[in-house]
Each structure stands twice: as C-alpha cells, then as structure tokens.
C-alpha positions in Angstrom: 49.2 -40.5 44.2 48.6 -40.2 48.0 49.3 -43.1 50.3 46.1 -44.5 52.0 46.1 -44.3 55.8 46.5 -47.4 57.3 44.8 -48.3 60.6 47.5 -50.7 61.9 50.8 -50.2 64.1 52.8 -49.9 60.5 53.2 -46.3 58.9 52.2 -46.2 55.3 54.6 -44.0 53.4 53.7 -44.5 49.4 51.9 -46.6 47.2 54.3 -48.9 45.0 51.8 -50.9 43.2 48.2 -51.6 42.3 46.5 -54.9 41.1 42.9 -56.1 40.7 42.6 -57.5 44.3 45.1 -55.7 46.1 47.2 -52.2 46.7 51.1 -52.6 47.8 52.2 -49.8 49.8 55.7 -48.8 51.1 55.4 -48.7 55.0 58.0 -48.4 57.9 57.9 -50.9 60.9 59.2 -49.7 64.1 60.3 -50.9 67.4 62.1 -50.3 70.8 65.7 -48.7 71.0 64.7 -46.7 67.6 64.2 -49.7 65.5 63.1 -49.1 62.1 62.9 -51.1 59.0 61.0 -50.4 55.4 58.4 -53.3 54.5 55.9 -53.8 51.7 52.2 -53.6 52.8 50.0 -55.6 50.8 46.1 -54.2 51.6 42.9 -56.0 49.9 40.6 -53.8 48.3 37.9 -52.8 50.7 35.1 -53.4 48.0 36.3 -57.3 47.6 34.8 -59.5 50.3 36.6 -62.6 49.9 40.2 -61.1 49.7 41.0 -60.9 53.3 40.8 -64.8 53.2 43.1 -64.5 50.3 45.6 -62.5 52.3 45.3 -65.0 55.2 45.4 -67.8 52.7 48.7 -66.3 51.0 50.3 -65.7 54.5 49.8 -69.1 55.7 51.5 -70.5 52.2 54.3 -68.3 52.3 55.3 -68.5 55.7 56.4 -72.1 54.9 58.7 -70.4 52.3 62.1 -70.1 53.0 64.4 -69.1 50.0 66.5 -66.4 49.0 64.6 -66.0 45.8 61.1 -65.8 47.2 59.7 -62.7 49.1 59.2 -63.2 52.8 55.9 -62.7 54.8 56.8 -60.9 57.9 53.2 -60.5 59.6 49.6 -60.4 59.0 47.6 -57.6 60.5 44.1 -55.7 60.7 42.2 -59.2 61.3 43.8 -60.7 58.2 43.3 -57.5 55.9 46.8 -56.4 55.7 49.6 -58.8 54.8 53.4 -57.5 55.7 56.1 -58.4 53.3 59.9 -57.9 53.0 60.7 -54.6 51.0 62.7 -55.3 47.9 64.4 -51.8 46.8 64.2 -52.1 43.2 61.5 -52.8 40.7 59.8 -55.6 39.1 60.9 -57.5 35.8 57.8 -55.8 34.0 59.3 -52.4 34.9 63.0 -53.3 33.5 61.5 -54.7 30.3 59.6 -51.5 29.7 62.8 -49.2 30.5 65.0 -51.2 28.2 62.7 -50.9 25.3 62.5 -47.2 26.3 66.3 -46.2 26.3 67.7 -48.8 23.9 70.0 -50.8 25.8 72.4 -52.8 24.2 71.1 -56.2 23.3 73.9 -58.2 25.1 74.0 -56.6 28.2 70.0 -56.8 28.3 70.2 -60.5 27.6 72.7 -61.3 30.1 70.9 -59.8 32.8 67.6 -61.1 32.0 68.9 -64.7 32.2 70.1 -64.3 35.6 66.9 -62.9 36.8 65.3 -66.0 35.2 67.6 -68.4 36.8 66.9 -66.9 40.0 63.1 -67.2 39.6 63.3 -70.9 38.5 65.2 -71.5 41.7 62.3 -69.8 43.8 59.7 -71.4 41.8 60.9 -74.9 42.4 61.4 -74.3 46.2 57.7 -73.4 46.2 56.8 -76.6 44.4 58.6 -78.4 46.9 57.4 -77.0 50.0 56.1 -79.5 52.7 53.7 -79.5 55.9 54.6 -79.9 59.3 54.8 -84.0 58.8 57.1 -83.8 55.9 54.4 -84.4 53.5 55.0 -82.3 50.1 52.0 -80.0 49.6 52.0 -79.8 45.7 52.1 -76.1 45.8 51.1 -74.1 42.3 51.8 -70.5 41.9 49.5 -70.0 39.4 50.2 -66.0 38.7 54.1 -66.3 37.5 54.3 -63.2 35.4 56.8 -60.3 35.1 55.1 -58.2 37.5 55.2 -60.8 40.2 59.1 -60.8 39.8 61.1 -58.2 41.9 64.7 -57.5 41.2 66.4 -55.6 44.1 69.2 -53.2 43.9 71.5 -56.4 45.0 71.0 -57.8 41.7 68.8 -61.0 43.1 65.6 -61.8 41.8 62.3 -62.7 43.9 59.2 -64.3 43.2 56.1 -62.7 44.8 52.4 -62.9 45.0 51.2 -66.4 46.1 47.5 -64.6 46.5 46.0 -67.6 44.2 48.4 -70.5 44.9 47.0 -73.5 45.4 47.9 -76.5 47.3 46.8 -79.8 45.5 46.8 -81.7 48.5 44.5 -79.3 50.5 41.0 -80.6 51.3 39.9 -77.7 49.3 39.9 -76.2 45.9 39.9 -72.4 45.9 39.1 -72.3 42.2 35.5 -71.9 41.6 34.1 -73.9 38.9 34.3 -72.1 35.3 36.6 -69.4 36.4 40.4 -68.8 35.6 42.9 -66.9 38.2 45.6 -65.2 37.1 46.6 -63.4 34.0 45.3 -64.8 31.0 48.7 -64.3 28.6 50.4 -66.3 30.9 48.5 -69.4 31.3 49.4 -73.0 30.1 47.1 -74.3 27.9 46.0 -77.2 29.8 45.0 -74.8 32.4 42.7 -72.8 30.0 41.2 -76.0 28.6 40.6 -78.2 32.0 41.5 -75.5 34.7 44.1 -78.1 35.8 47.2 -76.4 37.3 50.3 -78.0 38.4 53.9 -77.4 38.6 54.3 -78.1 34.8 51.7 -75.1 34.2 53.9 -72.9 36.4 56.9 -73.8 34.1 55.0 -73.0 31.1 54.2 -69.6 32.6 57.9 -69.1 33.4 58.7 -70.2 30.1 56.4 -67.1 28.6 58.2 -64.6 30.8 61.8 -65.9 29.4 60.7 -65.6 25.6 59.1 -62.2 26.2 61.9 -60.8 28.4 64.4 -62.0 25.7 62.4 -61.1 22.7 61.4 -57.8 23.8 57.7 -58.5 22.8 54.6 -60.1 23.7 53.9 -63.9 23.1 50.3 -64.7 23.3 48.3 -61.3 23.8 45.9 -60.8 21.2 43.6 -57.8 20.8 40.7 -59.2 23.0 40.7 -61.9 26.0 39.0 -64.4 23.5 41.6 -64.0 20.9 44.3 -64.1 23.3 42.7 -67.7 24.9 42.9 -69.1 21.6 46.3 -68.1 21.1 47.4 -69.6 24.5 45.4 -73.1 23.7 47.3 -73.4 20.5 50.5 -72.5 22.0 52.3 -71.8 18.6 55.8 -70.4 19.7 57.7 -68.2 17.2 61.5 -68.6 16.7 63.7 -66.8 19.0 66.8 -67.0 16.8 65.2 -65.9 13.3 64.8 -62.3 15.0 67.7 -62.5 17.2 70.6 -64.9 16.3 73.0 -64.7 19.6 69.8 -66.5 21.2 70.2 -69.6 19.4 72.1 -71.2 22.4 68.8 -70.8 24.7 66.1 -71.2 22.4 66.1 -75.2 22.7 65.9 -74.9 26.5 63.1 -72.3 26.3 61.1 -74.1 23.8 61.0 -77.2 25.9 59.3 -75.3 28.7 56.8 -74.1 26.5 55.8 -77.4 24.9 52.4 -77.9 24.2 51.9 -81.1 26.3 53.1 -81.2 30.2 55.0 -84.4 29.6 57.3 -83.0 27.2 58.4 -80.1 29.4 61.3 -80.2 31.8 61.3 -82.3 34.6 60.9 -79.7 37.4 61.7 -75.8 37.5 64.7 -76.6 39.0 66.0 -78.6 35.7 64.6 -75.5 33.8 67.0 -73.4 35.4 69.7 -75.7 35.6 69.5 -76.4 31.8 69.3 -72.3 31.0 72.2 -71.4 33.3 74.2 -74.0 31.6 73.7 -73.0 27.9 74.0 -69.5 29.0 77.4 -70.2 30.7 78.6 -71.6 27.4 77.8 -68.7 25.2 78.7 -65.9 28.0 75.2 -64.9 27.9 74.9 -65.1 32.2 75.6 -62.0 34.3 76.5 -61.8 37.9 74.3 -60.4 40.4 76.6 -57.3 40.5 76.0 -56.6 36.9 72.0 -57.1 37.2 72.5 -54.6 40.3 74.0 -51.8 38.0 71.2 -52.4 35.6 68.3 -51.9 38.0 70.3 -48.5 39.4 70.5 -47.4 35.8 67.1 -48.1 34.8 65.1 -47.6 37.8 67.3 -45.1 40.0 64.7 -42.3 39.6 61.9 -44.5 41.1 63.9 -45.6 43.8 65.1 -42.3 44.8 61.5 -41.2 45.0 60.8 -44.1 47.1 63.6 -43.0 49.4 62.7 -39.4 49.5 58.9 -40.5 50.5 60.7 -42.7 53.5 63.0 -39.9 54.5 59.9 -37.4 54.6 57.2 -39.4 56.0 55.6 -37.9 58.7 56.9 -34.2 58.5 54.5 -31.4 57.6 54.8 -30.3 53.9 54.1 -26.6 54.5 56.5 -24.5 56.3 55.7 -22.4 59.6 53.6 -19.2 59.3 54.1 -17.3 62.7 52.4 -14.0 63.1 54.2 -10.6 62.9 53.3 -9.9 66.5 53.7 -13.4 68.0 57.2 -13.5 66.3 58.2 -10.2 68.2 57.4 -11.8 71.9 59.5 -15.1 70.6 63.2 -15.6 71.4 65.4 -16.1 68.5 66.0 -19.9 68.0 63.1 -21.0 69.7 61.1 -21.9 66.6 62.2 -24.1 63.6 60.7 -24.6 60.2 60.1 -28.5 59.4 61.5 -29.7 56.3 59.8 -29.5 52.9 59.2 -32.7 51.3 58.4 -31.8 47.6 57.6 -33.8 44.6 61.1 -33.5 43.1 62.3 -36.1 45.9 64.7 -33.6 47.5 64.7 -32.7 51.2 65.7 -29.7 53.1 67.1 -29.6 56.4 65.3 -27.9 59.4 65.9 -24.1 59.5 65.7 -21.6 62.5 63.2 -19.1 62.0 65.3 -15.9 62.0 63.8 -12.8 64.2 67.0 -10.5 65.0 64.8 -7.5 66.2 62.6 -9.6 68.7 64.2 -8.6 72.0 64.4 -4.6 71.6 60.6 -4.8 70.4 59.9 -7.1 73.4 61.6 -4.3 75.9 59.4 -1.4 74.3 56.3 -3.5 74.9 56.9 -4.4 78.5 57.8 -0.5 79.4 54.4 0.3 77.5 52.7 -1.8 80.0 54.4 -0.5 83.0 53.4 3.0 81.9 49.9 2.1 81.3 49.8 0.5 84.6 51.3 3.5 86.4 48.5 5.7 84.4 45.4 3.6 85.5 46.8 3.8 89.2 46.7 7.6 89.1 43.3 7.6 87.5 41.9 5.1 90.0 43.3 7.5 93.0 41.8 10.5 91.2 38.3 8.6 91.3 38.8 8.1 95.0 39.4 11.6 95.9 36.7 12.9 93.7 34.3 10.4 95.6 35.7 11.8 98.9 34.5 15.0 98.0 31.2 14.4 97.2 30.3 11.8 100.3 27.9 13.4 103.0 30.0 14.2 106.5 28.5 12.7 109.7 30.3 14.9 112.2 29.3 18.2 114.0 30.5 20.3 111.2 27.9 18.9 109.0 25.9 21.4 107.0 22.5 19.4 107.8 21.8 18.3 111.0 18.8 15.9 110.0 20.8 14.0 107.7 21.2 10.3 108.7 24.7 9.6 109.4 26.8 7.8 106.8 28.9 4.5 107.5 32.3 5.2 106.8 33.6 2.5 104.6 37.2 1.9 104.9 39.4 1.3 101.7 39.6 -2.5 100.6 43.4 -2.6 101.1 43.5 -1.3 104.9 41.8 -3.2 107.5 40.4 -0.3 110.1 39.6 -1.3 113.7 35.8 -0.6 114.6 36.8 1.9 117.3 38.9 3.9 114.9 35.8 4.0 112.6 33.9 6.1 115.2 34.9 9.9 116.2 35.3 10.8 119.9 33.1 13.2 121.5 35.7 16.0 121.8 37.7 15.7 118.5 36.1 16.3 115.2 36.3 13.5 112.7 37.4 13.6 109.1 35.2 11.7 106.8 37.2 8.7 105.0 36.8 8.5 101.2 34.5 5.7 99.9 36.3 2.6 98.4 35.7 2.8 94.7 35.3 -0.6 92.2 38.7 -1.7 91.0 39.2 -0.9 87.5 40.0 -3.3 84.8 43.5 -3.9 83.9 46.9 -5.6 85.0 46.7 -6.9 88.7 49.1 -5.0 90.6 50.0 -4.4 94.4 47.5 -1.9 95.9 48.6 1.3 97.0 47.3 3.0 100.3 45.4 6.1 99.2 46.5 9.4 100.3 44.4 11.2 103.1 42.7 14.6 101.8 43.5 17.8 103.0 41.0 18.7 105.7 38.3 20.9 104.4 38.1 24.6 106.3 34.5 24.2 106.8 35.3 21.1 109.2 38.1 22.8 111.2 36.8 24.5 114.4 38.1 28.1 115.0 38.0 27.8 118.8 38.0 25.4 121.5 34.6 24.2 122.7 33.2 26.0 125.9 33.8 24.4 129.2 31.0 24.2 131.3 32.8 24.5 134.7 34.3 28.1 134.1 30.5 29.9 133.5 
C-alpha cells in the first residue's frame, strides 16, 4: 500500500495502520544540523468532518500525560488534522496474539510475555485516570477504547497505551458522546456502558480485563456472529473459566475475574491495584517475564514487519527506477559523472549507489570533435568558392568594361575587412580590379572569419600599353 502524500513539513514514509476514524503512517521529522527522527503521523480521514476536532481533543489530553507506558504526543499540525506521536518500533498486542496463534509458541513463554505486557498497560491506564489540570484538580479521564490494537509493544519490550481519540474527561463542561451513540469497540465494552452509556475508570478496568482474558486464553471472550449478539453477551458478562482449558493459569484467574465483575463496585479499586495484584500472582507462579524476554518475542514474531518499515525509512525519497541514459548522451559524459540511484524493492533490501560505467566515452568523444573540425573546414572552403564565383559574375565599373552604358556598380567590401572610402574608388590613371561581392554567411558553427583571397586579374582588364600622352603629340 502506498503511503499518502502529506502536505505538512513531516515526510510520510509508509502506512502502518488504518482505523475507522484515522490512518497512521510512519513518518520522519527533520531538523537543523542533520537531525532526523522517526515519528507516527495520525491523520483523520478526509470524509469525516468532525475528526479534526477529535485529533485536537486527543492532543490536548495526551499532552498532559507523561508516563513510560503511554505513547507521547509530539505535535499537532495541518490545522489540527494531523497528530504526531512517538513512533514505537514493534507492533500491537493484537499482532502478537495473532502471530502466536499462527506459529504455535510454547504456552508458558507466551503467558509470561503477555502478563508483563498487561502489567505495563495497567500502569499506563492508571496514570491516565489520575491526570490533573493546571490547578491540580483530577480530570477523571476515561480512555473508553482499551483494546489489543491500542496496546503497542516495542522492541525494547515495553508496552504502551495509545489512541486517546475518544477519551472523555468526566469533569469537562461538555460530553462528547452523543445521545444513543456508543464509542469504541463493542466487544471490549463494559456492561454498564452498554446499558446506560456511563463510562468511568471502572469500565476501562473491565475492558483491560477482557484484553487480559483473551491474550491468555488465545480466543475471543464476547464477540458473537452479529453486533447485537455481541452486545447481549457483554451485558450478560458471563466469563468462562481460564483454568479449565489451561490449568497453569489458575493462579492468575481470580485477579482477572475480579476485573471482569458484573458490577463496578466488585472490581479492583483502580487499574493500579489490578496491575499490582496480577504482578504479585504471576511472580509467585513464575509467570512474569522481564522486558528483555518480551523484546525477544517481539523480534521473533514481528521481525519481518519491523524490517519492512526500516527499509521504507531507509529508501524514502529515493527514485525506485534506475537511471536510463541514452547511448548518444553516454558517449559525451565522462566516466563517473553519473550515479544510479538505489533501488527500493518490495523485499525490503537496499542496494548501494553504483557508478554508471562508460569505458569508451573518451575515444568516441575525440572522434566526434575531429569530425566537427573537419566539417567546419569543409564549410569554410565552400563559402570561399561561393565568394569567388560571385566575383566572376559581378559587372565591372572600370574602363575595361565591355558595356560603356551600364550603370556603375557599388563595390561592397567584405564583411570581415573594413575598407576606407578613398580606397573603394579607382584612380584616374589606374585600372581598378572589382572586389567580390559579400555573400551571406552559411549556417554552421561560428568560427573566426578569414580574409578572402583576391581573385587573379582578368586578362581583359589589364592594358597592353600605357595610355597616350597628350603632350607628346
């Protein structure tokens, strides 16, 4: 899929995710002194009129959140239609769950890694719930879209919560949820939100409980064949046992079932309490992986996708086609003056720039220059012949002319030699030799003009004897 061309100052490299409201692309932010940094660009779909306001709303909320388990906002650009976020090199929890199912990873390894991810997300979610305004008052922020696709796991093994686009501050003066409209993914909603559209920190905890149950069980919890059936299952909140299918999960089951309690009052006091209880139970059963172990799992399962994005970042802005130089032009270009651009193919590999080899360019160039000189010399000879031929055909103006009644012709000096006015008229006692008429310059390369040779005097114009002296009569 080709990346959309961004109109902002940030370079768009490749698409890394698409949702119902926005598209997320891998981008590059550049600065002075060669500064360059990869970022994630979240751009609202152009057909959604109110999503620019949603982007601005998300930026205003996340700008207050400073936690290692929450994706940071870096900038808002293009009149609020684009949101710049920290780029997490890795993938989503949804990608990991899908890859684990495909490769058949050992159950204990999978459990240890997923428990660490869930503990990280609980810490980030609790930080969002505790965010305050400038006066230190608690905003009561609710994410409302906690789901596997909004949990990003980096190659550093750290999980981060993202996508606060539909988050809601309970203390705000306005409610962004329209009457009769649910926001978020139905299969990850809390029963009270489906029934009364009431969302709070407890409903976010229920959503995180669904994420935990599905990641450890390897199957979906509430999703049905239709949206109506899914809503019915969410409202009923009947939770199958984890330990029946996987006995090794028995130490973790009470903690997860409490987060999935039907009534909010029966759940953990906070997301932080949920994460702490899950971590304590996992440590006792040796089911908590360190971040380094999660990092290795991400590299193993998502290494091909990570490398594809790296290749897109390396090859961004480079032409995909090789240089095609015509054969005639290659002969006139010195060796090494052209370089073929790198090729960015679909396999993710990248080739270094190579020099276009033209080993025979110099001999051919010399022969072309010699041919041009010969052509210019031939052209000069032709011009000289034409001038001589014009001199023979021109009518004479001296006493030796065959027609005495013919009007005198004006001698035109050559264009390359200035002639004085006195020199252009013959003397009374001297015969004059007619000068050849100047001809129009022939087309061709401009060269230094040459002085035309004077034609040999005609025998009919040379007197046989001196004119008679009238004083000797």
